[in-house]
C-alpha positions as semicolon CSV with decimal commas, in nm:
position;residue;x (nm);y (nm);z (nm)
1;M;5,812;6,657;15,935
2;K;5,818;6,383;16,208
3;D;5,523;6,203;16,025
4;W;5,687;6,194;15,678
5;P;5,705;5,805;15,688
6;Q;5,323;5,798;15,741
7;R;5,288;6,070;15,457
8;L;5,492;5,850;15,215
9;C;5,286;5,549;15,301
10;A;4,965;5,735;15,229
11;Y;5,095;5,841;14,902
12;A;5,206;5,510;14,806
13;R;4,857;5,376;14,877
14;L;4,697;5,672;14,695
15;I;4,897;5,573;14,373
16;R;4,818;5,206;14,431
17;L;5,174;5,107;14,478
18;D;5,052;4,810;14,664
19;K;4,821;4,717;14,358
20;P;5,013;4,670;14,047
21;V;4,743;4,512;13,859
22;G;4,630;4,839;13,709
23;V;4,982;4,903;13,566
24;L;5,000;4,570;13,403
25;L;4,668;4,609;13,251
26;L;4,794;4,930;13,070
27;L;5,152;4,802;13,000
28;W;5,083;4,469;12,834
29;P;4,904;4,613;12,537
30;A;5,151;4,882;12,487
31;L;5,441;4,655;12,504
32;A;5,278;4,419;12,257
33;A;5,233;4,714;12,020
34;L;5,597;4,822;12,068
35;W;5,715;4,476;11,971
36;I;5,490;4,453;11,676
37;A;5,576;4,807;11,567
38;G;5,953;4,724;11,599
39;D;5,929;4,389;11,419
40;G;6,026;4,211;11,734
41;A;6,346;4,432;11,811
42;P;6,217;4,745;11,988
43;S;6,458;4,992;12,131
44;L;6,541;4,880;12,483
45;P;6,559;5,243;12,624
46;M;6,228;5,306;12,445
47;A;6,070;5,010;12,614
48;G;6,204;5,150;12,930
49;I;6,040;5,484;12,869
50;F;5,701;5,298;12,819
51;V;5,736;5,112;13,131
52;V;5,812;5,404;13,356
53;G;5,581;5,630;13,163
54;T;5,294;5,380;13,219
55;F;5,356;5,357;13,592
56;L;5,377;5,721;13,632
57;M;5,074;5,797;13,441
58;R;4,862;5,533;13,602
59;S;4,973;5,662;13,942
60;A;4,873;5,996;13,846
61;G;4,534;5,891;13,726
62;C;4,472;5,696;14,052
63;A;4,554;6,022;14,254
64;L;4,328;6,226;14,030
65;N;4,041;5,985;14,029
66;D;4,039;5,958;14,399
67;V;4,028;6,347;14,432
68;A;3,736;6,352;14,189
69;D;3,557;6,060;14,351
70;R;3,613;6,130;14,727
71;D;3,253;6,219;14,793
72;V;3,141;5,883;14,646
73;D;3,403;5,666;14,757
74;R;3,347;5,720;15,123
75;Y;3,000;5,562;15,077
76;V;3,114;5,255;14,904
77;K;3,244;4,955;15,108
78;R;3,527;4,862;14,874
79;T;3,659;5,231;14,835
80;A;3,569;5,389;15,169
81;D;3,923;5,345;15,308
82;R;4,091;5,500;15,007
83;E;4,337;5,778;15,122
84;V;4,144;6,090;15,010
85;A;3,786;5,959;15,090
86;A;3,912;5,867;15,438
87;G;4,077;6,203;15,505
88;R;4,441;6,086;15,532
89;V;4,533;6,278;15,206
90;G;4,381;6,605;15,135
91;P;4,235;6,696;14,783
92;R;4,485;6,946;14,708
93;E;4,762;6,700;14,799
94;G;4,608;6,457;14,564
95;V;4,617;6,702;14,290
96;V;4,969;6,796;14,358
97;V;5,080;6,428;14,370
98;A;4,900;6,367;14,030
99;L;5,059;6,677;13,862
100;V;5,414;6,578;13,990
101;L;5,378;6,228;13,841
102;A;5,227;6,365;13,525
103;A;5,506;6,605;13,483
104;A;5,777;6,319;13,537
105;A;5,598;6,130;13,281
106;A;5,602;6,425;13,032
107;L;5,977;6,449;13,073
108;L;6,003;6,097;12,943
109;L;5,856;6,214;12,609
110;I;6,150;6,462;12,539
111;P;6,358;6,187;12,343
112;L;6,042;6,086;12,150
113;N;5,900;6,240;11,821
114;A;5,630;6,500;11,799
115;T;5,373;6,253;11,687
116;T;5,415;6,052;12,005
117;F;5,368;6,369;12,219
118;F;5,051;6,456;12,020
119;Y;4,895;6,121;12,095
120;A;5,017;6,147;12,469
121;L;4,835;6,472;12,508
122;I;4,508;6,334;12,359
123;G;4,540;6,039;12,595
124;L;4,597;6,268;12,888
125;A;4,299;6,473;12,810
126;V;4,074;6,163;12,775
127;A;4,196;6,033;13,107
128;I;4,144;6,353;13,295
129;A;3,776;6,355;13,157
130;Y;3,711;6,005;13,267
131;P;3,590;6,071;13,633
132;A;3,325;6,321;13,505
133;F;3,194;6,082;13,258
134;K;3,082;5,831;13,553
135;R;2,834;6,103;13,643
136;F;2,640;6,139;13,326
137;F;2,762;5,899;13,050
138;P;2,583;5,571;13,062
139;L;2,882;5,377;12,940
140;P;3,203;5,523;13,106
141;Q;3,387;5,194;13,062
142;A;3,387;5,283;12,679
143;W;3,546;5,609;12,765
144;L;3,796;5,437;12,992
145;G;3,852;5,185;12,708
146;I;3,978;5,485;12,499
147;A;4,203;5,635;12,761
148;F;4,357;5,289;12,853
149;S;4,446;5,215;12,489
150;F;4,640;5,525;12,404
151;G;4,971;5,341;12,464
152;I;4,919;5,158;12,143
153;P;4,928;5,443;11,897
154;M;5,208;5,595;12,096
155;A;5,421;5,283;12,066
156;F;5,356;5,279;11,693
157;A;5,422;5,646;11,653
158;A;5,742;5,645;11,861
159;T;5,876;5,341;11,653
160;Q;5,734;5,429;11,306
161;Q;5,666;5,795;11,322
162;A;5,314;5,730;11,226
163;V;5,018;5,478;11,332
164;P;4,945;5,230;11,059
165;P;4,595;5,058;11,024
166;A;4,717;4,765;11,243
167;G;4,793;5,008;11,528
168;W;4,440;5,135;11,513
169;W;4,287;4,794;11,492
170;L;4,479;4,718;11,805
171;F;4,366;5,011;11,968
172;V;3,986;4,916;11,883
173;G;4,041;4,555;12,014
174;N;4,200;4,676;12,318
175;M;3,903;4,905;12,399
176;F;3,683;4,603;12,423
177;W;3,921;4,423;12,655
178;V;3,906;4,719;12,883
179;M;3,511;4,709;12,847
180;A;3,527;4,354;12,962
181;Y;3,755;4,370;13,258
182;D;3,616;4,709;13,374
183;T;3,253;4,577;13,358
184;E;3,370;4,295;13,579
185;Y;3,510;4,570;13,824
186;A;3,178;4,765;13,785
187;M;2,978;4,464;13,872
188;V;3,160;4,438;14,215
189;D;3,010;4,788;14,311
190;R;2,669;4,779;14,106
191;D;2,451;4,788;14,414
192;D;2,646;5,102;14,563
193;D;2,654;5,282;14,233
194;V;2,282;5,244;14,185
195;R;2,217;5,395;14,531
196;L;2,461;5,671;14,471
197;G;2,359;5,761;14,110
198;V;2,688;5,662;13,948
199;R;2,670;5,527;13,608
200;S;2,854;5,212;13,485
201;S;2,838;4,942;13,212
202;A;2,718;4,689;13,480
203;I;2,402;4,895;13,542
204;L;2,348;4,965;13,180
205;F;2,383;4,601;13,067
206;G;2,165;4,464;13,348
207;R;2,114;4,095;13,319
208;A;2,303;4,085;12,989
209;D;2,631;4,187;13,169
210;V;2,779;3,847;13,165
211;A;2,697;3,784;12,805
212;I;2,833;4,141;12,706
213;V;3,156;4,079;12,900
214;M;3,217;3,761;12,714
215;L;3,128;3,931;12,368
216;C;3,374;4,170;12,451
217;Y;3,637;3,915;12,525
218;A;3,556;3,742;12,189
219;I;3,594;4,074;11,991
220;H;3,921;4,157;12,160
221;L;4,074;3,821;12,077
222;G;3,939;3,819;11,734
223;V;4,089;4,141;11,645
224;L;4,422;4,033;11,788
225;A;4,397;3,720;11,577
226;A;4,305;3,921;11,258
227;V;4,594;4,162;11,327
228;G;4,844;3,878;11,397
229;A;4,753;3,714;11,079
230;A;4,788;4,022;10,880
231;A;5,136;4,087;11,043
232;A;5,229;3,720;10,956
233;L;5,282;3,616;11,318
234;R;5,317;3,257;11,367
235;W;5,213;2,971;11,594
236;P;5,359;3,104;11,927
237;F;5,145;3,409;11,901
238;F;4,828;3,206;11,828
239;V;4,910;2,976;12,129
240;G;4,902;3,277;12,338
241;L;4,570;3,366;12,218
242;V;4,447;3,022;12,291
243;V;4,580;3,044;12,644
244;A;4,405;3,392;12,655
245;S;4,078;3,248;12,532
246;A;4,110;2,964;12,809
247;I;4,157;3,257;13,069
248;A;3,855;3,433;12,950
249;L;3,648;3,126;12,969
250;Y;3,770;3,089;13,345
251;H;3,658;3,457;13,401
252;Y;3,292;3,354;13,289
253;D;3,304;3,072;13,555
254;L;3,388;3,348;13,806
255;I;3,144;3,617;13,691
256;R;2,841;3,420;13,601
257;A;2,703;3,414;13,962
258;R;2,766;3,796;13,972
259;G;2,910;3,752;14,325
260;R;3,133;4,044;14,434
261;D;3,440;3,826;14,509
262;G;3,422;3,635;14,188
263;C;3,390;3,948;13,966
264;F;3,682;4,118;14,158
265;R;3,895;3,808;14,109
266;A;3,809;3,810;13,750
267;F;3,916;4,174;13,706
268;R;4,245;4,123;13,874
269;H;4,311;3,794;13,679
270;N;4,308;3,995;13,355
271;A;4,668;4,081;13,417
272;W;4,743;3,731;13,325
273;L;4,529;3,742;13,013
274;G;4,726;4,039;12,885
275;G;5,054;3,896;13,001
276;V;5,007;3,565;12,788
277;V;4,929;3,771;12,461
278;F;5,232;3,970;12,524
279;A;5,447;3,667;12,587
280;G;5,298;3,517;12,263
281;V;5,411;3,819;12,084
282;V;5,776;3,810;12,216
283;A;5,795;3,435;12,177
284;D;5,688;3,463;11,808
285;Y;5,963;3,699;11,712
286;A;6,217;3,537;11,946
287;L;6,182;3,198;11,772
288;R;6,231;3,329;11,432
């Protein structure tokens, strides 16, 4: 057990404890949905459940994904040093870490209703299937968009016992946001993915990739605007959307040359886009 500090550090890197962007990309839409579902006054304990649960499930997903992708990751420059691919964490260890984290997340569902638990199970099944979809499905980013959007119906179900049309529209709009930022992510690895036979939207879209990314941003923001108008949200929310639109345009500047660094910066910067949308929702209700 003398090497336990090194093991803990390896597990921390396995679950991306040093890279919180992925947690934020999942968290902002779920919290925005929670605020809208709760008419601006969500239960704070429930908000805490969603924050901790999002962290646990994203961490579990990272561990499971690294186990599934270990034979590919070691041949990709950006991922070759991941813990499982590099041999610092064994595949069985990775699965155990994922199961422990998922079990901890499941315990958080105990105070919530059965409908929320139902959507959590579906979201879990979709997330588990995602690594396999990269092997045969030409648009795995769409599947990831479904997996990454389940926090939205869960938020409505936890608050209102059911998911209204607004919740499903937010779900669809969020899918397009995931498509946008994960295509940027896929653009970083496009050459390696082609060589290794991994499917991605960046490969499928080809030279139309930049245009489709921007279209996905436009659909996402358009759906948010429509839902906000239907929910009688006011100017603070729409100011947030204007700022988010400016951020999306900045991403165009980063990705239009299709350079690896620029595409990766755009992907990471999406945490700001989701953050300003959430800030607009909170400000709208706070200033009433």
